[in-house]
N, C-alpha and C positions, 0 to 999 in steps of 0.2 A: 778878515778877508781871505788868509789864505788857506779859510776851508771852504770860500767862494769859490777862489782856482782849482780849488782839489776837486772840491764835486763834479765842478764844468767838465774838467777832465776826465774824470771815469764818469762822467758820462757818454763825453763822445767816446773810451774807448768802449763801453758796454754797447753804445750804439752800432760801433765801426763791428764785432762783433758777429752782430747781428746781423746788421747789414750786409757782410760778406758771405754771410750764408746763403743768406737769400740771393742776393746778387747771383753769386755763382751758381745757384738753383736754376734761374729764369732770367734771360732765355736762354743762355749758351747751352746750358742744359740736354736741352731738347731739338738742337738743331737737324738731328741724324733723324728722329721722327718727326720732322717737320717735311724733309728730304722725300724720304718715304712714304709719305702720304700726298708730296707732290706729285710723285713718279706715276704715284696709281691715278689720278685726277689725271695729266695729261694725256696716257696713256688709254682712260676709256673717252674725254673727247675726240681724239683719232680718230677710236672705233666710232665715236658719233657722227664725226661725222665724214668719214668712207660711207654709211649707214644713209646717211639721210642728200650724197652726192647726188648732184644730176643724174650720173650714168654710174649708179653703185654696181662694184664687181663682188661677188661670190667669194670669188679668191680673197678680193683683199680684204672684203668685209669679217670672214675668218681671222686672216692674219692680225687684222687693228684685237678683233675680240682674244683671240688667242695669246695678246701679246698685255693686255688689258686686265685679261685672268692671271697671268703670272705677275704681273704687279702686282695688284689685288693678296694676290697670296701670300709674295713677301711682306703685304702690312699687318697680314694674318697671324704671320711666326714672327715676325719685327717686336724683338725687346723692349718696351718703351722705357724711356727714364723713370727711376724709381724717385729721383734727388726733388721731381714736385710736388709730393706728399700723396698722398693714399685718395683724395678727393680725384688728382690728376688720373691716378693708378686705376681708377674705377672705371671712369671713362674711357681711359684708354683700353681695356676690357671691352667696353661698349665697342669703340674702333675698331676692334677685332674682330670679334663677334660679325657684325653689318658687311666688315668687308669680306670674310669667308665668305657670304651668303653669296654677294655679288660675284664670288671669283665661279662659286660653282654654281648658277647661273651662266654666266658668259665663258664658261669650259660646253655649255650647249648648245651655243652658236650656233654651230655647222650643222648640225642635227635642226636646228629648230629651221631656220632656212633651206635646208634644205626638200623638208619638204612642201610639197603644192595648198598646204592647208592653211589659205592666211591667214584664217579667222586666228588657227592656233598661232601662228609669226604674231599676230598682232598682239594674244594675252602673254605671248612667252617674251613682249619689248615692254609692257606693261608691267609685267615682273619686275623685267630691270630696273624697270625706270624709281619703282615701286623702294626694290632694294637699293639703289644708289641713294634716292631721298633718304629715305633712312640712316644711308650711312654718311650722307653730307651733315646733316644734323647733328648724328654723335661726334663727327669732326665738330662742328659748331660748336658743341658743348665742350668738345677738349680746347679749341682754343681762345672757349671762356674763364675759362680755370687758368691757363694760362697771361691773360687778359688781369685777371685778379690779384695776381700772382705777380706782376708789372706793375700795379699800382701799390698794392702794400710797399715794393723793392722801393719807388719814388716815395712812400710817404716816411722809408727808413732814410733816405737822400735825405728829404727834404728838411728831415729831423736832423743828420748832420749837422746839416748848413745852421740853421736854428741856433743849436746848442755849443759849436764851435763859433758862435756869433757875437753869444751870448757871455763865453769867458770872453773874448776881444774887449768886448764894450767893458765888462766888470772888471778888468786889468787896468783899461785906461782911465776907469775913473777914479782906483782903489791909485793908482798912479801919480793923479791928478791932486788928489786931494791929500795925499802923504807928503808931498810935494809944498803945497800952503800952510798944513797943517802943523808941520815937523822939519829940523832941522837936520841935516845930512850931510856928512861928506860927500864928496864929489863918487868916489867911486859906489858910494849906495845908491846915487841917485840914478850911474851910467848901469847900474843892477838896477834898478828898478823900471826905468827905460827899454831894457834887456825885456825885460819880462812882455812887455807891454806889446814889443815887435816878435818875438815869440808867441806870443799868445794871436800874430794873424799870419802864421803858419800852418792852424792846423784848418783854419778858416779856407786860407788858398785852398789848400788838398779837398775840404767836404766839395764845397763851390764847384773845382772841377771834376766832383766826380759827380756832381749833381748835371752838371751843362754834359758829360761825356754821355750819361743815361738817358737826359731828353732828346738830344741828339743824334739820338740813335748807332751812334760811334761807338756803344758798349763792349768792346771784343774786350780778350782775356787779357792783351798785351795793356793797350791802355789803360784798362780799368785796373790793371797791376802798377802799372806804372803813378794812378792817380791816389789808389791804395799807399805808396811810395809813400808820393807826397802829404799827405794825411796820417803818418804812421811815424813820420821822421818829424813833422808838425805836432805832435805829439808828445814829444821825445826832448826836442830840443826845450818844449812851452817847462816838460817840468823839469829838465835841467839849469835852467835858467833862475825859478824857483828855485829850487834847494840851491844855486849857487847866491842868490840873494839872501835867503832867510839866515846862509853859512855866513855870510860875508855881514849880514846885521847885527847879527851874535856875535860875530866872532868883537866888531867893535865898541858892542854893549858894551860888554868885556871887559876890554880893553879900558873904556872909560871910565867905568866902574872902578877897576881897580887906582885908575891914576888919580880918580875924586880919593878913595883911600888913600892913598900914598900923601896927598894933600893933608889931609885929616891928618894924619899922623904928624906931622912934621907941623903942622899946627901948635 
């Protein structure tokens, strides 16, 4: 039974280390990326609103186009987070490439709208819309990569909960069986049930982390508290198991010595 408790605890620790690396990568690691992409989208929407206004003004359109071009230039030069893996970096490179194309087209807006050639202006707008559509597709692929990472993190948190729950259940069953099958001193019985109580601590930490994640409140501080509860619970469990087995061995040894003395006296 001790081997089962130890194996379960090691599973929690291993899952914790993997889950920690994954969870720290997403979604916090790409918050700066999200902000940059969002600003570009907002600037482009402002440009299109001015462009298709009831009474559009060329100066306002040119200014909005300039602001949007600057926002897309920031995206093109932005260093996307490398912490989400090669797939994320590959899609990020595509986003930068497409944003650069949109930026180049938007910089031509003053000249395109200054011309009286309405057909050329229409072709220009079509080119812009096509470039933006390609950019949106690249951003969508980037978001899909993040969603996949989030799903992987969700599975890791759930695995933590399952592993911690199994350890707690095994500890409870073991304590109950030991209580009915063997005679032990009150000190040993208390130490045994202390193991059961300690096994609930990692479960509480794992559940809190999972709830934090699925509710979307997965901030660095909140998650840090959850990990502190989980790692502290694992430490308490290990300490309780070791304390129980030290006490059990000590009492077994004392009983053997007492029995030997009685045989010798006899």
